[in-house]
C-alpha positions as CSV (number, residue, x, y, z in Angstrom):
1,M,-9.3,-4.5,40.6
2,G,-12.4,-5.8,42.3
3,L,-13.2,-9.3,43.4
4,L,-15.2,-10.2,40.3
5,D,-12.5,-8.8,38.1
6,S,-9.9,-10.9,39.9
7,M,-12.1,-14.0,39.5
8,F,-13.0,-13.5,35.9
9,G,-10.3,-11.3,34.7
10,G,-7.6,-13.9,35.1
11,G,-5.5,-11.5,37.1
12,T,-5.0,-9.2,34.1
13,N,-4.8,-5.4,34.6
14,L,-4.8,-2.4,32.4
15,E,-3.4,1.0,33.4
16,M,-3.4,4.2,31.4
17,T,-1.6,7.5,31.8
18,L,-1.9,10.6,29.6
19,D,1.1,12.7,28.7
20,T,-1.1,15.7,29.5
21,P,-4.6,15.9,30.9
22,Q,-5.4,18.8,28.6
23,A,-5.7,19.2,24.8
24,S,-7.4,21.3,22.2
25,A,-9.2,20.7,19.0
26,G,-6.6,19.8,16.4
27,G,-4.1,19.1,19.1
28,V,-2.4,15.8,19.9
29,V,-3.1,13.6,22.9
30,G,-0.5,11.1,23.8
31,G,-0.1,8.5,26.6
32,T,0.8,5.1,27.7
33,V,-1.2,2.0,28.3
34,T,0.3,-0.7,30.5
35,L,-1.1,-4.2,30.2
36,T,-0.3,-6.7,33.0
37,G,-0.6,-10.4,32.1
38,G,-2.7,-12.8,34.1
39,K,-1.9,-16.1,35.9
40,K,-1.2,-17.9,32.7
41,P,-0.1,-17.1,29.2
42,M,-2.8,-15.4,27.1
43,K,-3.3,-13.9,23.7
44,L,-4.1,-10.2,23.2
45,T,-6.5,-10.0,20.3
46,E,-6.7,-6.2,20.3
47,L,-5.9,-3.2,22.5
48,T,-7.9,-0.1,21.6
49,V,-8.0,3.5,22.9
50,R,-11.1,5.6,22.4
51,L,-12.1,9.2,23.0
52,L,-15.5,9.5,24.7
53,Y,-17.7,12.6,24.7
54,V,-20.6,12.9,27.2
55,C,-23.0,15.9,27.2
56,V,-25.9,16.2,29.7
57,E,-28.7,18.7,28.9
58,S,-31.8,19.4,30.9
59,V,-35.1,18.9,29.2
60,E,-37.9,21.4,30.0
61,G,-40.8,19.7,31.6
62,S,-38.9,16.4,32.2
63,A,-37.2,15.1,35.3
64,L,-34.8,13.2,33.1
65,P,-32.0,14.9,31.2
66,K,-30.9,14.4,27.6
67,I,-27.6,12.5,27.5
68,D,-25.5,12.6,24.4
69,T,-22.8,9.9,24.4
70,R,-20.4,9.5,21.5
71,I,-17.2,7.7,20.7
72,L,-15.3,10.4,18.7
73,L,-12.5,8.1,17.6
74,T,-11.0,4.7,18.1
75,Q,-7.4,3.7,17.7
76,I,-5.9,0.2,17.7
77,V,-2.7,0.3,19.8
78,A,-1.8,-3.4,19.6
79,A,-3.1,-6.6,18.1
80,G,-2.4,-10.3,17.8
81,E,0.3,-10.4,20.5
82,E,1.3,-13.0,23.1
83,L,0.8,-11.9,26.7
84,P,3.1,-13.9,29.1
85,A,1.9,-14.6,32.6
86,G,2.5,-11.7,34.9
87,A,4.3,-9.7,32.2
88,R,3.9,-5.9,32.1
89,Q,3.8,-4.6,28.5
90,G,3.7,-0.9,27.8
91,Y,2.2,0.7,24.6
92,T,2.3,4.3,23.6
93,F,-0.6,5.9,21.7
94,R,-1.1,9.3,20.1
95,F,-4.2,10.7,18.5
96,T,-5.5,14.0,17.4
97,V,-8.6,15.6,18.9
98,P,-11.0,16.1,16.0
99,H,-11.3,19.6,14.7
100,G,-14.5,21.3,15.8
101,T,-14.6,19.5,19.1
102,A,-16.3,21.6,21.7
103,T,-14.5,22.6,24.9
104,T,-15.1,21.0,28.2
105,A,-18.0,22.7,30.0
106,H,-20.1,22.2,33.1
107,N,-22.3,19.7,31.1
108,A,-19.8,18.4,28.6
109,S,-16.8,16.1,29.5
110,Y,-14.3,13.9,27.7
111,S,-12.6,10.7,28.7
112,V,-9.9,8.5,27.2
113,L,-10.9,4.8,27.4
114,A,-8.5,1.9,26.9
115,C,-9.7,-1.7,26.6
116,A,-7.9,-5.0,25.9
117,D,-9.7,-7.8,24.2
118,I,-8.3,-11.0,25.7
119,P,-10.2,-14.2,24.9
120,G,-11.3,-16.3,27.9
121,V,-11.2,-13.5,30.5
122,K,-13.1,-10.3,31.4
123,D,-11.6,-7.6,29.2
124,P,-9.5,-5.2,31.4
125,S,-10.0,-1.5,30.9
126,A,-8.8,1.8,32.1
127,R,-10.1,5.4,31.9
128,A,-8.6,8.9,32.2
129,D,-10.4,12.3,32.1
130,L,-9.3,14.7,29.4
131,R,-10.0,18.4,29.5
132,V,-10.5,20.1,26.1
133,V,-9.7,23.8,26.1
134,D,-9.9,26.6,23.5
135,A,-7.2,26.7,20.8
136,S,-6.9,27.9,17.2
137,D,-8.3,25.5,14.6
138,D,-4.9,25.1,13.0
139,E,-4.5,22.1,10.7
140,Q,-0.7,22.7,10.7
141,R,-0.3,22.2,14.4
142,L,3.2,21.0,15.3
143,L,4.4,18.5,17.8
144,P,7.2,19.7,20.1
145,I,10.6,18.5,19.0
146,E,11.1,16.6,22.3
147,E,7.9,14.7,21.7
148,I,9.1,13.7,18.3
149,F,12.5,12.6,19.7
150,S,10.6,10.6,22.4
151,R,8.5,8.8,19.8
152,F,11.4,8.2,17.4
153,S,14.0,7.5,20.1
154,G,16.5,6.2,17.6
155,L,17.0,9.7,16.3
156,R,19.2,10.4,19.2
157,S,21.2,7.1,19.0
158,Q,24.9,7.2,18.4
159,N,24.5,3.8,16.6
160,Q,24.3,4.4,12.9
161,E,22.0,1.4,12.2
162,E,19.6,2.5,14.9
163,L,19.6,6.1,13.6
164,C,18.9,5.0,10.0
165,E,16.1,2.8,11.3
166,A,14.5,5.7,13.1
167,L,14.9,7.9,10.0
168,R,13.0,5.2,8.1
169,E,10.2,5.3,10.7
170,V,10.0,9.1,10.3
171,F,9.9,8.7,6.5
172,L,6.9,6.4,6.8
173,A,5.2,8.6,9.4
174,C,5.4,11.6,7.2
175,Y,2.8,10.1,4.8
176,S,0.1,10.7,7.3
177,E,1.6,13.1,9.9
178,G,4.0,15.2,8.0
179,S,2.5,18.5,9.0
180,Q,2.7,17.7,12.7
181,L,6.4,16.6,12.5
182,M,7.8,19.7,10.8
183,E,9.7,20.7,13.9
184,V,12.2,17.9,13.1
185,E,13.0,19.4,9.7
186,P,16.1,21.4,10.9
187,F,17.5,18.2,12.6
188,L,17.0,16.2,9.4
189,A,18.5,18.9,7.2
190,N,21.6,19.0,9.4
191,L,22.0,15.2,8.9
192,V,21.6,15.7,5.2
193,R,24.5,18.2,5.4
194,Q,26.8,16.4,7.9
195,G,25.8,12.8,8.3
196,T,27.8,9.8,7.2
197,V,27.0,8.3,3.8
198,D,24.2,6.0,5.0
199,V,22.8,8.5,7.5
200,R,22.8,11.3,4.9
201,R,20.9,9.0,2.5
202,A,18.3,8.0,5.0
203,A,17.9,11.5,6.3
204,L,17.4,12.8,2.8
205,E,14.7,10.3,2.1
206,A,12.8,11.2,5.3
207,W,13.4,15.0,4.8
208,G,12.0,14.9,1.3
209,N,8.9,13.1,2.4
210,L,8.5,15.5,5.3
211,I,8.4,18.7,3.4
212,D,6.7,17.4,0.2
213,N,3.8,19.9,-0.4
214,R,5.3,22.2,2.3
215,V,8.4,23.5,0.4
216,R,9.9,26.9,1.3
217,P,12.8,28.7,-0.3
218,H,15.3,27.5,2.3
219,H,14.3,23.9,1.7
220,L,15.3,24.3,-1.9
221,E,18.6,25.7,-0.8
222,T,19.1,22.5,1.3
223,L,18.3,20.4,-1.7
224,Y,20.7,22.3,-4.0
225,A,23.4,21.9,-1.4
226,A,22.8,18.2,-1.1
227,A,23.0,17.8,-4.9
228,N,26.4,19.5,-5.0
229,V,28.1,17.6,-2.2
230,P,31.6,16.6,-3.6
231,G,31.8,12.9,-4.3
232,L,28.2,12.2,-3.6
233,D,27.5,8.5,-4.1
234,A,25.0,7.4,-6.7
235,E,22.4,6.0,-4.3
236,T,22.2,9.3,-2.4
237,F,22.0,11.2,-5.6
238,D,19.0,9.1,-6.5
239,Q,17.4,10.4,-3.4
240,V,18.2,14.0,-4.5
241,I,16.3,13.2,-7.8
242,V,13.4,11.8,-5.9
243,A,13.1,14.9,-3.7
244,A,13.5,17.2,-6.8
245,C,10.7,15.5,-8.5
246,K,8.5,15.8,-5.4
247,F,9.2,19.5,-5.2
248,A,9.0,20.1,-9.0
249,E,5.7,22.1,-8.8
250,E,7.0,23.9,-5.7
251,G,10.1,25.5,-7.0
252,A,12.4,22.7,-8.1
253,Y,11.2,22.5,-11.7
254,H,14.4,24.0,-13.2
255,M,16.5,21.6,-11.2
256,V,14.4,18.7,-12.7
257,Q,14.8,20.2,-16.1
258,N,18.6,20.2,-15.7
259,L,18.6,16.7,-14.3
260,A,16.6,15.5,-17.3
261,Q,19.5,16.6,-19.5
262,H,22.2,15.0,-17.4
263,Q,25.0,13.3,-19.3
264,D,24.4,10.0,-17.3
265,P,21.5,8.0,-18.7
266,H,20.9,6.5,-15.2
267,V,20.1,10.0,-13.9
268,R,17.8,10.7,-16.8
269,K,16.0,7.4,-16.2
270,E,15.6,8.2,-12.5
271,V,14.1,11.6,-13.4
272,A,11.6,9.9,-15.7
273,S,10.7,7.4,-13.0
274,G,10.5,10.1,-10.4
275,L,8.1,12.1,-12.5
276,R,5.9,9.1,-12.6
277,F,6.0,7.9,-9.1
278,H,7.0,10.9,-6.9
279,A,5.7,14.0,-8.7
280,A,2.2,15.4,-8.8
281,D,0.0,13.8,-11.4
282,K,0.0,16.9,-13.6
283,F,1.9,20.2,-13.2
284,N,3.0,22.8,-15.6
285,G,6.0,21.5,-17.6
286,K,5.7,17.8,-16.6
287,R,4.1,16.8,-19.9
288,E,6.8,18.5,-21.9
289,L,9.6,16.9,-19.9
290,L,8.1,13.4,-20.4
291,I,7.7,13.9,-24.1
292,A,11.3,15.0,-24.4
293,L,12.5,12.0,-22.3
294,A,10.4,9.6,-24.4
295,Q,12.7,10.5,-27.3
296,D,15.9,10.0,-25.3
297,P,18.8,8.1,-27.0
298,D,18.8,5.6,-24.2
299,A,16.0,2.9,-24.3
300,G,15.7,2.6,-20.5
301,V,15.1,6.3,-20.3
302,R,12.5,6.2,-23.1
303,A,10.7,3.3,-21.4
304,A,10.6,5.0,-18.0
305,A,9.2,8.2,-19.7
306,V,6.5,6.3,-21.5
307,G,5.5,4.8,-18.1
308,G,5.2,8.3,-16.8
309,F,2.5,8.9,-19.4
310,S,0.1,7.1,-17.0
311,S,-0.8,10.5,-15.8
312,Y,-2.0,11.5,-19.3
313,R,-4.3,8.6,-20.3
314,D,-7.0,11.1,-20.9
315,D,-4.7,13.0,-23.4
316,H,-5.6,11.8,-26.9
317,Q,-2.4,13.3,-28.4
318,I,-0.2,11.6,-25.9
319,M,-1.9,8.2,-26.2
320,H,-1.9,8.2,-30.0
321,G,1.8,9.2,-29.8
322,V,2.4,6.2,-27.6
323,A,0.6,3.9,-30.0
324,S,2.7,5.1,-32.9
325,Q,6.0,4.9,-30.9
326,I,5.6,1.1,-30.8
327,D,6.0,0.9,-34.5
328,R,9.0,3.2,-34.8
329,D,10.9,2.4,-31.6
330,P,13.3,-0.6,-31.9
331,S,13.5,-1.4,-28.2
332,P,11.3,-4.2,-26.9
333,E,11.5,-2.5,-23.4
334,V,10.0,0.6,-24.9
335,Q,7.4,-1.2,-26.9
336,A,6.3,-3.1,-23.8
337,A,6.0,0.1,-21.9
338,C,3.8,1.6,-24.6
339,V,1.5,-1.4,-24.4
340,S,1.3,-1.0,-20.7
341,A,0.6,2.8,-20.9
342,L,-2.4,2.2,-23.2
343,G,-4.0,-0.3,-20.8
344,L,-6.6,2.0,-19.3
345,A,-7.1,4.4,-22.2
346,H,-10.5,2.9,-22.9
347,H,-11.8,4.9,-19.8
348,H,-11.2,8.0,-21.8
349,G,-12.8,7.1,-25.1
350,M,-9.8,5.4,-26.6
351,G,-10.8,1.8,-26.3
352,E,-10.5,1.2,-30.1
353,L,-7.0,2.5,-30.1
354,T,-5.9,0.1,-27.3
355,I,-7.5,-3.0,-28.7
356,T,-6.2,-2.3,-32.2
357,V,-2.7,-2.0,-30.9
358,Y,-3.1,-5.2,-29.0
359,E,-4.3,-7.1,-32.1
360,K,-1.5,-5.7,-34.2
361,Q,1.3,-6.4,-31.7
362,L,0.3,-10.1,-31.4
363,A,2.7,-10.5,-34.3
364,N,5.5,-8.6,-32.5
365,P,8.6,-10.7,-32.6
366,N,9.5,-9.7,-29.1
367,S,8.0,-12.0,-26.4
368,A,8.2,-9.2,-23.8
369,V,5.7,-7.2,-25.8
370,R,3.3,-10.1,-26.3
371,K,3.6,-10.9,-22.6
372,E,2.7,-7.3,-21.7
373,I,-0.4,-7.7,-23.8
374,A,-1.3,-10.8,-21.8
375,E,-0.7,-9.1,-18.5
376,G,-2.9,-6.1,-19.5
377,L,-5.7,-7.8,-21.4
378,H,-8.0,-8.1,-18.3
379,W,-8.3,-4.3,-18.1
380,Q,-10.3,-4.3,-21.3
381,P,-14.1,-4.0,-20.9
382,K,-16.3,-7.0,-21.4
383,E,-18.1,-5.2,-24.3
384,Q,-15.0,-6.2,-26.3
385,L,-15.5,-9.9,-25.5
386,Q,-15.2,-11.2,-29.1
387,R,-11.9,-9.4,-29.7
388,I,-10.6,-10.3,-26.2
389,W,-11.4,-13.9,-27.0
390,R,-9.3,-13.8,-30.2
391,I,-6.4,-12.1,-28.5
392,A,-6.5,-14.5,-25.5
393,E,-6.7,-17.5,-27.9
394,K,-3.7,-16.3,-29.8
395,L,-1.7,-15.7,-26.7
396,L,-2.5,-19.1,-25.2
397,Q,-1.1,-20.6,-28.4
398,D,2.1,-18.4,-28.3
399,Q,5.3,-20.2,-29.1
400,D,6.9,-18.7,-25.9
401,E,6.0,-20.5,-22.7
402,D,6.3,-17.4,-20.6
403,V,3.7,-15.6,-22.7
404,R,1.3,-18.5,-22.5
405,R,1.8,-18.8,-18.7
406,A,1.2,-15.0,-18.3
407,M,-2.0,-15.3,-20.2
408,A,-3.1,-18.3,-18.3
409,F,-2.5,-16.6,-15.0
410,Q,-4.6,-13.5,-16.0
411,F,-7.7,-15.7,-16.2
412,H,-7.8,-15.0,-12.4
413,N,-8.8,-11.5,-13.4
414,L,-11.3,-12.4,-16.2
415,S,-14.1,-13.7,-14.0
416,E,-16.6,-11.3,-15.6
417,M,-16.2,-13.1,-18.9
418,P,-17.1,-16.7,-18.2
419,Q,-17.6,-17.2,-21.9
420,L,-13.8,-17.5,-22.1
421,F,-13.9,-20.8,-20.1
422,P,-13.4,-23.1,-23.2
423,L,-10.1,-21.3,-23.9
424,I,-8.6,-22.0,-20.5
425,K,-10.0,-25.5,-20.3
426,N,-8.3,-26.3,-23.6
427,T,-5.0,-25.0,-22.1
428,V,-5.5,-27.1,-19.0
429,E,-6.0,-30.2,-21.2
430,N,-3.6,-29.6,-24.1
431,D,-0.8,-27.2,-23.4
432,A,2.6,-28.7,-23.9
433,S,4.0,-27.2,-20.7
434,P,3.1,-28.7,-17.3
435,E,3.7,-25.3,-15.7
436,V,1.3,-23.6,-18.1
437,R,-1.3,-26.3,-17.5
438,R,-1.1,-26.0,-13.7
439,E,-1.3,-22.1,-13.9
440,A,-4.4,-22.4,-16.1
441,L,-6.0,-25.0,-13.7
442,G,-5.7,-22.6,-10.8
443,S,-6.9,-19.5,-12.7
444,M,-10.0,-21.1,-14.3
445,A,-12.0,-21.2,-11.0
446,G,-13.5,-17.7,-11.3
447,L,-15.1,-18.6,-14.6
448,L,-17.3,-21.4,-13.3
449,P,-19.8,-21.7,-10.4
450,P,-18.4,-23.3,-7.3
451,E,-20.1,-26.7,-7.7
452,Q,-18.8,-27.1,-11.3
453,I,-15.3,-26.1,-10.6
454,V,-15.1,-28.4,-7.6
455,A,-16.4,-31.2,-9.7
456,F,-13.8,-30.5,-12.4
457,Y,-11.1,-30.4,-9.8
458,G,-12.3,-33.7,-8.4
459,Q,-11.8,-35.3,-11.8
460,V,-8.3,-33.8,-12.0
461,M,-7.3,-35.0,-8.6
462,S,-8.5,-38.5,-9.4
463,R,-5.9,-38.6,-12.2
464,D,-3.1,-36.6,-10.7
465,Q,-2.4,-36.4,-7.0
466,S,1.0,-34.7,-7.3
467,E,1.9,-31.8,-5.0
468,E,2.2,-29.4,-7.9
469,M,-1.3,-30.2,-9.0
470,A,-2.6,-29.9,-5.4
471,W,-1.1,-26.4,-5.3
472,S,-2.9,-25.4,-8.5
473,I,-6.2,-26.7,-7.2
474,L,-5.7,-24.9,-3.9
475,S,-5.1,-21.7,-5.8
476,G,-8.4,-22.1,-7.6
477,L,-10.4,-23.1,-4.5
478,R,-9.4,-19.8,-2.9
479,T,-11.8,-18.1,-5.3
480,H,-14.8,-19.9,-3.8
481,R,-13.4,-20.7,-0.3
482,E,-16.7,-19.6,1.4
483,H,-18.8,-22.2,-0.5
484,P,-19.5,-25.5,1.2
485,A,-18.3,-27.6,-1.8
486,A,-15.0,-25.7,-1.9
487,K,-14.6,-26.0,1.9
488,K,-15.0,-29.8,1.6
489,M,-12.3,-30.0,-1.0
490,L,-10.0,-27.7,1.0
491,L,-10.5,-30.1,4.0
492,A,-9.5,-33.0,1.7
493,L,-6.3,-31.1,0.8
494,A,-5.7,-30.2,4.4
495,N,-5.8,-33.9,5.3
496,G,-3.9,-35.0,2.2
497,P,-0.3,-36.3,1.8
498,H,1.4,-33.0,1.1
499,Q,2.2,-31.2,4.3
500,D,2.8,-27.7,2.9
501,V,-0.4,-27.8,0.8
502,G,-2.2,-29.1,3.9
503,N,-1.0,-26.2,6.0
504,A,-2.0,-23.7,3.4
505,A,-5.5,-25.3,3.0
506,R,-6.0,-25.1,6.8
507,E,-5.1,-21.4,6.7
508,E,-7.8,-20.9,4.1
509,L,-10.3,-22.8,6.3
510,T,-9.3,-20.8,9.3
511,N,-9.4,-17.2,7.8
C-alpha cells in the first residue's frame, strides 16, 4: 500500500487470491478476498467482486487504438458488517464466467477486481489476472466434489447438527446452482440410505431439490428405497412425498398416484399440498389427481386439493366446479379454500363467477369463509367498484370481529379505489371494537393524498395519544413516508412519549 493509501485508507488493506488463474466460458471461478481492518473500528458497507474485460484493437489511419472495457458481472460478497481495528476477515466468492465469453488473446484480457466500500476512508481494492481458455459451452458443467465439500464444509462434520445445517445450505443452493452441484448426489443418496433419522431427513430434502428436473432412473430407485425404509418416521416420509411430487412428471407419477390413495389422510393431504407447491404447474395426470382428491372423505385433503387448483385458474370447468363445491361441501375449511381458489379467475374471463360467489357467500354462516372473502377482495378489478363497495360494506358490518378486522386491514391493498374511503372512515369512527378501529386507521392512508391523511391523523392524535393509536398512525404514515408532511408527523412520533413507536418512526425516517 502506497503512502497516499496509508494516509487516506485508514490502514485498511484488501488482498485477493483465485483458486485457479484459468477458467472457461460456463466454468466457475472461485477465490478468497481478505480484508484487513484499519487503525480504528469501521463499517463495511459492501464488498464486491467484478469480472473485467479489456480488448484493444488498432484503428486504421489512427495512432490511437480502440479500447473496449466492460464489467461482465458484479457479485456482492459481503455487506453491512463491522470491521474491527486490525482484524483480518476472509470472504470466499464464486462466480460463473458468462457463456460466450471470448478466450484470452494478445489483445483481449480479463481481470478479477475486488473493492471494499468503507465510509470515511479510501476504498481498498485488489486485482488478479484471469486467463480464459477454450471449453465446451456446457450449461451442465459440474463443480468437483472436493470443491463442493470445501464450500459446504459441514458435510464432512461428524457433528450431526453441523451436518444437518450444511445439508440445509446445499438445499438452498440447489435453487440456483443445482446443475453445478450434481457431483454431490451420490454422497446425499448415501446419507438418505444410511444416515440417522435427522440426517436422513435433511439429506432427503437436499437431494430432492438437487435432482428436481434432472431425474434419472437410478434416482427413482433411491426414492422408492427411501419410501420403503422400515419404521420410517412421519416427518421423513413427508419429505418422500415432497420429492415424489417434484419428480411426478419425470417418472414418479405412479408413485404419487399410489400415495394419493394412501389409507392415512395425512399422507393424502401432503400429496395434495405437494402437487400445489412442489410439482410442475401442469403435467399429464395432475388435473385428474387433484379432482379426485377434491372429493376425498377427509375435509383437510379436500381443502388442500382445492388449493392445488391454483394452477388451473384458466380452466373454466375446474373453476365452475370449485364454485359449486362451496354449496355442497359442508366443511368451512373447504368452502374457504374454494373462495381463495377463485380469487384470480377474473384474469381468465371469469370475473362474474368470482364476484357472484363472493356476494352469495356473504350470508355463509361460517366466519372463516366470510373472512376469506375479505382477504381476497382486493384482487378484484376496480371495474367492479360498485359491487366491491357493497361487499366491503357488508364485511365491515359483520358480526364477527375477526372478519371486520380482516376487511379493515385489506384497505391497505385497495388504494386504487379511493372512492371506498367513506367506508373505512366510518369504521374508524364507529366500529365497536378498538382493535378494528385501529386497524382501519392504519389502512386508510392509501386512499387519501398525503396532506389530507396527515391532517386527519393530526385530529386523531389530538384526541387520543395512546401507544396503540400511535402504532396505527405509524402504519398509515409508512404509505406516504417520502412526503414532507408525513415526515414531519413521523418526526413527531419519533420524539413522542412511546419509546418503541419512536424507534420505529426513526427507522422509517432513516430508510
